[in-house]
Residue, then its C-alpha position, 0 to 999 in steps of 0.5 A: m846676437n847683434e840685436n840693438r847693436t849700431i855701427a857708424l859709417l863715416h866718410g870724409c872729404n871728396l867721398n861724395l864724388l865717388g864714381e866720378r873721381d878717378p874710377e880707376q883708383y876709387g872704383e865706379k860705385k857712388l857713395g850712396e850705392l856703397e852705403r846702401e850695400f853696407v847698410n843692407a848687409a849690416r841689417r841682415g846681421g841684426i845691426s843698425c847704421i848711422t851714415f855720415q859724409t862731410n867735406h868739412e873736417g870740423e863737422l866730422i870731428e863734431k860727429i865723432h864726438e856725438l857718436r863716441k860713446r853711442v855706437d858699438g863700432m865705427v868704420i871711417n874713411p876720412g879721405a885726404w884727412t887720413h894723412y894729416s889730421y891730427a885733430l881727427h886722430d885725437a877725436l878717434e882716440m876718445v871713441a869707446a868702441p872698436v874703430v876700423e879705418v877703410h880705404l878703397s885704394d891701396v894707400a901704402n902703394r900710391k904714387e904720391e908719398w904723402r898718401r902712404h902714411s896715416v896719422i889715424s892708424d895707431v888709434c884704429d883697431l884695424t886698417i883695411s886698404g886697397k880692397g875697394m868695397e870688399g874692404y867695407m864688408e870685411a870691416l863689418a864682418w870684423l866688427t860683427q865678430r868683435f860683437g861676440t857672435g863668434k862668426a860673421d854673417p857669411s853674406l857680409r863677405s863678397g867674392 
């Protein structure tokens, strides 16, 4: 089972404004709602979560350093840092556990060319993009499977 497993759910810049910022692109759900749904789904699967959001790149890097050997998995949506933060890349490279990069919008098909590239994808085990909240649940299900249960809790998948 997944007892004593812990996942870090990390969010970067501007994600504190979910629900207000461009709802067509990012959805109407607020960050607190997204985190509650993720944490509750994880809890149903016997997994505990650490959640963290910051608008300061160094704080996110410090949190990754703090958690890099303490968690069994990491889900990260770095926001705009995805596209240019090699410091974030280097911090994620040192995480011992599987890391899933998640984006609410389909970054590969955004109109701004600079948003189409991730500098962290190559140090992440999986990238999920353009699936909204479902992408977070997919990340959780994938990590749950990696923990050796052989199957994910079906309630982790919506739709």
